[in-house]
C-alpha positions, 0 to 999 in steps of 0.5 A: 453499458452493458451489465458486465461493463457496470459490474466491472466499473462498480467493482473498481469503484470499491477498490478505493475504500477497500484499499484504505480497509474502510469496509466492514468484514462482510463487505470485504468478503463480498468484494473479494468474492465478486473479484474472484469471479471478475475477468482478468482485466478487472481483477488486474485493474482492481489490483493496480488501484489498491496497490497505488492507494496503498503505496500513496498511504505508505509514502504519507506514513513516511512523513507523518505515520498516523493511523486512520481513525476506527470510525473513518467509514462511518464518519464519511458515510454520515457526511455523505448522507448530509450532503446527499440528503438521503438517510442510511436506511434508505440507501443500498450499502454498496451504493453508498460505498460508491460514494465513499469510493469517490470520497476516498479517492479524493482523500487519497488525491489531496493527502498525496499532494499535501505529503509532497507539499510537506516534504518539499516545504521541509526542504525546498532543495531536496531532490526526490529520493532514488536508489543512486542517492542511497548508494552514493551515501558514505555511510552505506551499510549492506545487509543480506539475508536468505529468503524463504523458498530461495534467494537473498534479500539485500538491503543497503542502508544510509542512516545519514539520509535515513533511506534504504534500497531493497533488492531481491536476488535470485528470488523467484516471482511470487505465486500466481495471484500474489505478490511480495509485500514490504512492511516497515515495522517500528519497535513495538508498533504496527507494520506499515506497508512500503510497497506491494509487488507482483513482479521483481525486476530482473536486476538492481534494486526493487525499491528504495524507502525512507525509514525510522531508526527503529524500524524493521523491514520484513516481506511477506506473501500476499494477495495481489492487491496487497493487505492492510497488515501482514497475514502470512509468516515473514519470508525475510526480515532485516533490522534496518539500524 
């Protein structure tokens, strides 16, 4: 493999801990600097990994919204050191982060499987949530709000099944290198990501999501890979109840 190929592979490995916010601030800035210098294909692949991991985690929070412990990275690194028999002082930190990337990938994969199992176990006959399911509910309510910059955000909610569809009507695509990130914000709580979208569908709902009775849905413009928390003012928000 060429030097450029190895560099691209290393960067994609780091997308997993980056997506879970399991890197220190200095490392985050270094990764973002490398991402800015990467070729378009690598940058797109990095964004796809981050988006996929965060969407998986967002789906799991619908089932059990629990923030990761603040010592997540340190705990995983200690476990990796013990497993490989290499001390933290003698291993390059980014080499250790590559091991962390693999561990995080496994955690996400296992978590997604457990999440599906939990959901199906709770109601074995429950079909996968779709926009059509929401629209067919007898208690559907429609709320529309203007989007900063033009267009309308339309939410159709059903309290009966605690789910909503989200549509962007006459809203322009996000700026180059950015995405629309949808957040669910509980009353007095921390925003959790529901979806990162670098593109919007030509018609119909852009997404469907579960929600709690006290959630507000908000949209911000974030980097294409998404952000762990909102970093810009909301361009639209709707109380889901």
